[in-house]
N, C-alpha and C positions, 0 to 999 in steps of 0.2 A: 763343321770342318771335318768331322769324321767321314762323312759321305764324300766330300770333295776329295779327300786323300785317296779313298778307295777308287773313285772314278779316274783320278790322275794315274794311279798305279796300273789299273787295268789298261788304260789307253797306251801307256808306255810299253807294257808287256806285248800287247798286240802289235804295236808299231814296229818294235825291233824284231819281231818274229817274222816279218815279211822280208823277202830277199831285197837287198838294197839295189840290186841291178835290174829290178823288174821294169822300171820305167823305160828302159832301153827298148823294150819290145814294141813300144808305141810307134817307134820310127819305122817298123817293118810292116809290110802288107799282111793282113790277117790270113792265116792259112786255113783255118777251120771255117767252113760254110755251114752254119747251123741249120738244122731242119726247122721248118716253120713252127712245128709244135713246141719247140723249145722256148718260144716267146710266151707260152701260156703261164709260166711262173710269174713273169713281169705283169701280165694282164691280171692274174689272180691277186697279186700284191696290191696293185692300184685299185682294183675293185674292192678289196678288203678295206682299204683306207677310205674309199668313198661311201660304201654301203653299210659296213658294220656299225659306224656311229649312228646311222639312221635306224637300222633294224634291231640293234642290241646295244643301246646307249649305256646301260648299266655295266655290261660286260666290258665295253670299250673304255670305261673310266680308268681302269687300273693298267698301269704300264706293264705289269706282269702278264696280263692277257694279251697285250699288244706284242710282247716278246714271244709268247707262245705262237701266235699267228705268223710273226715274221720268221722265226726259226723253223717253223713247220714247212716253210717254202725255201728257206736258205739251204737246209740240209740236203733235200733231194736234188734241187736244181743246181745248187753250188757244187755238189758232188759230180753231177753230170758234166758241168762246164769244166771242172778240174780234170776230168778224164780226157777231154778233147783239146782244151786250150788253157793250160794252167797259167801261162804268161798273161793272157787277157784278164783272167780272174784276179791275179795278184795286182795287176795294174789298176783295176777298178777299186780294189780294196785300199790301195795306197791313196787313191784320189778321195775315197770315202773318209779316210782319217784326216786328210788335209781339210776337207769340207767341214767335218765335225770340229776340228781344232779351231777354225776361224769362227764358226757359229758359237761354239762354247766360249771362246775368248770374248767375243762381243757381248754375249749374254751375261757372263760373270762380271765383266768390267762395267757395262752399262747398268747392271743391277746394283752397283755401288753408288749410283747417282740418283738422288731423290729430289724431285721438284715438288715443293709444297706451297700451298697458298689457296686463297679463296677470293675470286674476283667477281665483279658484277657480270652476270651471264647474259648480257645483251648480245645481239648478233655480231657486232663489230669485234667484241672481245673473243667470242668463240672462233671467229674467222682468223684472228691473229694466232690463237693457239694451234689451229689446224695448219696454218702457214708455217709456224715454227717447226711443228712436227714433220711437215713435208720436206723442209730444208734439211732437217737433221737426219732424215732417213738415209740419204746417200753418204752421210758421214759416219754414223754409228750403226747403220743397218736398219732395216725395217723392223726387226725384232727389238733392237735396243730402243729405237725411237718410239715404237708403240708402247713398250713397257714404261718408258719415261714419261710419256705425255698422257696416257689414258686416265690415270687417277686424278691429275689436276683438272682434266677436262670434265670428268664426272663430278668432282667436288665443286667446280664452278657452277654446275647446273643442278645441284642438289634440290634447290627450291622450285625448279621448273617442272611442269607437268609433262611437257613434250621434250623428251631427251633422246629418244630412240634414233631419230634421224642424224643427230650429231655423232653418235657412236658409229653408225653405218658409214658416214662420210670419213670418219677417222680411219676405218678399215680401208676405204677406197684410197685415201691420200697418204696416210702415214705408214700403213702396213703394206702398201703396194706401190702406187704410182711414184711416190717420192724417192724410191730407191734406185732409180734408173741410171744415175750419173757416175757411179763408181762400182768396182767389183765388190766393195764392202757393203754396198747398198742392199743387194738382194742375192740370195744363194746361187741362182743360175748364172749370174754375171761372174761370180767368183769362180765357178766351175769353168766358165769360158776363159778366165784368166789362167787357170791351171792348165788349160789346153793350149795356151800360147797367145791368147788375145792380149795385146799390150794394155798395161794398167790404165793409161790415159785415153785409150780408144773410146771408152763409153762417154767421155765428155762431148763427143761429136753428136750425141743423142739429145743435147740440150734443147733444140727446137721442138722435138716431140714432147719432151718432158715439160717444157714451159707452157706450150699451148694446152696440153691435156690438163695440167695443174690449174691453169687460169680458168679453163672452162668449168672444171668440177668445183673449184672454190667459188666461182661466181654463182653457179647453180645452188651451192650450199647456202650462200649468203641470202639469196632470194627466198629459198625454202625456210631458212631460219627466221627471216623477217615475218614470213607468213605465220609460222607457229608462235612467234613472239607476240604477234597481235592477238592470238587466241588465248594467251596466258591470262590468268586472273590478275586483278589489280594487286592482290595481296602478294602474289609471287613476283610481281614486277617491282614491288616496293623494296628499296635498298637503303639501308642505313649504314653510315660510315663505320659504326661499331662492328659490323659483320665483315668488313673488309680485312683481308689478310694478304698483304702483298706477296707475290711469288718470290720464293727464296729457294736456292739450290744448295743441297748438301752433298758432300762427297765429290767436290770439284776436282780433287787430285786425280780422279779417274779419267778426266779428259786428257791428262798427260799420258796415261797408259794407252788410251785409244789412239793418240797420235803416234805412239810407238808401234802399234799394230799397223797403222798406215805406212810407217817408214819401213817396216819389215817387208811388206808386200811391194811397196813402190820401188825399193832398191834391189828387189829380186833376190832376197836371201833364199838359198836353195834348201830343198827338203833333204834331211829331216830337221835341219837347224831352224827353218822357218816355223815349223809346228812346235818345236821345243821352246823357241822364243815366245810364241803365243801362250804356251802353257806356263812359262815362267812369269809372264805379265799377269796371268790369272792369279797366281800365288801372291805376287806383289800387290795387286789390287785388293785381294782378300785381306791382307794384313795391314794395308795402309788406309783402308776405308774406315772412317770414324765409326765407333761403336753405335749401333742402333739404326744406322742408315738403311741397311738391308732389311732389318726387322720392320722398319716403318712402312715399307710397301710389300711386306710378306713374301720376301724372296725365298724361293725354293728351287731345287734342281729338277723338279718334276717335268717342266716343259722341255728342257734341253735333253733330258733322258728319253722322253717320248720321241723327239726328233731323231736321236741317235738310234733308237730301236727300230723305228720304221724305215729310216734310210739305209740301215744295214741290209734289210730285205730288198729295198729298191735297187741299190747299187749292185748287189749280187745277181739278182734275177734279170736285170736289164742288159747284161753282157751279150746274150744272143741277139737281142733286138739291135744293139749298136753294130754288131758284126754283120748282120743281115743288111742293114742300111749301107754299110761300107761296100758290100758286094753288089747290091741290087738297087741302091737308092736312085741311081740315075734313070732307071726305067719306070719310075713311079709317076712321071708326068708333073711333078711339083717343081716348077722352075721360076715362077714369078714372085717378086717381093710380097705382093698382097696375099698370095697363097700361103707363104711362110708365116706372115703376120697372123692370119686368121686360123690356120691349122695349129701353129704353136700356141696361139692364144686360146683356141677352143679347147685343146687338151689341158692347158694350164688351168682352165676354169673348173674342171671337174677332177683332175688328177693333181699331181704336184708339179709346180712349174720348173723345178730343177731337172728331173729326168726328162721332162718334155723338151726343155732347152737342149739337152745333150743329144736326144734322138734327132732333132731337126738340124743341129749342128753337124752331126754325122752325115745326114742326108745332103746338106749343103756342100760338104766336102766332096761328095761323089759326083757333083755336077761339073761340067766342063765350062766353068765361068772364070773370069779373071781372078787370080789368086792375090787379091789386094791385101788380105790379112793372113800372113803365113802362120801356120799352127805347128805345134810340136810334132804332129803326126807326119810332117813332111809335105802335106798338101796345104790347102788354105781355102778361104771363102771370099766372096766379094763383099765390099762394104755395105751395099744396100741390102743384101740378103741377111747379113749378120745383124744389121740394124732392125730389120723386120722381125727376126727371131727374138732378139733381145726385147724389143718393145712388146711383142705379143706375149712372151712369157711373163714379163714383169707386170704390164698393165692388166692383163686379163686374169691374173691370179686373184684379182679383186672381185671377180664375177660371182663367186660362191664362197661360203665359209671354209671350204676345204681346198681352195686354190692355192693358198700360201699359209705357211705355218702360223704366223702371227694373227691371222684372221680369227681363228677359233679361240686363241688365247685372249684376244680383246673381248670377244663375246662372253667368255667365261667370267672375266673380271667385271664386266658391266653387270652381268646377272648377279654376281656376288654382292654388288652394291645396289641391288634392288632396281636395276634398269631392265624393263621388260623388252627383250630383243625380239626381232622378227624370227619366224621359223625359217628353216632351210629354204623353202620355196618363197616365203615372204621376203627374205633377203634378196632372192633372185629377181623379184619384182622391182625392187629398188635398183639393183645393178642393171637390169634390162632397160629400165626407163631412163636412167641417168648415163650409164657408161657406154652402152652399145651405140647410141647415136654419136657420142663423142669419138668412139673408135672408128666409126664409119667416116667421120670427117678426117681423122688422122690418116686413114687409108687413102682417101681421095687426094689429100695434100702431099703426102710423103711417099706412098708406096704404089702408086699407079703411074 
């Protein structure tokens, strides 16, 4: 609780220090046309996230070192932006705090729910667990659903030799694809909501979500049946005394999750929206039964990591967003399939939230029907926004670094003695399974 209080206090101090009228600048056309070199801070920040974990994994393990890298870029590039367009910088900082408030609330509240049990690890039961996680991802977020489901999934397969593929598909489905249907599901969609996309708009993406989920779940079932046939008779042997029915602890937290949904759905304005989320975090903390968070080793380290890295991302991406607002229409990217693959391609290796925002700004600059009005005063077409949303959410699953929960799932699996594939080994899985599915989605929906 000591650390939680410090984090909450720091957040409130930073929040109230930002000018309350800053958001009004979003309705004005940007005045500053940044030089191309000003985007280098954004590029360096994303390259650091992609490469340092591979080149210096020990260094990257500590959040203190991530903070050093992040603020080494925030200070010079943030200062440069402040000199030229302080309103744009303040606007992005306020969006950053809204973003972190939602992620933090979902992380803390879902961290008070513990699913415990040990079921027979045959393919059908594993499929059901993955399906439950996929459905939950749009309700409690990909982070919350992944943290809730990964340990029961590992526990169910403890006695199996072949487990790696199940965790890989959990990343595909629970940590990414499943979060497409609501702004709560995946961070980029929430940022779209903050930019003016209606809360219920993402429900129109259900055909893409349903088809992709069915394809990936079916492929998983066939692969798990293959590996199940290779298991030894001893590992297949199941005695009733080993069975431990699934049970859920901390169910009170579903009430607080519904309260988060209500805050967003009914359009509570900032800063009361963020203050309400923080209040629900505190309520969750004190109403969760003792021992529930300890049961799944809850810590604040993952959300602190996200907060540190995204501070650097939100500050350094300001010039990139402004450049796209000025010059995006001349880039030749106008077709839905182009937005799907370009947004998805960057989301595979960078983070899908800034990628979504970059291509949303590009879409705003096009002379297309303004079917989805945004707070900026412009808007985007439904099909282009659908392509950006699907690309950012779906293809965040292509690598370990495409979406925040991916690496968290990997770490938890390895802590439980599951040997996970290397960075490129994982990409072999995603390339073989996901890319053909995404090609089919492109052909059906975006051409």
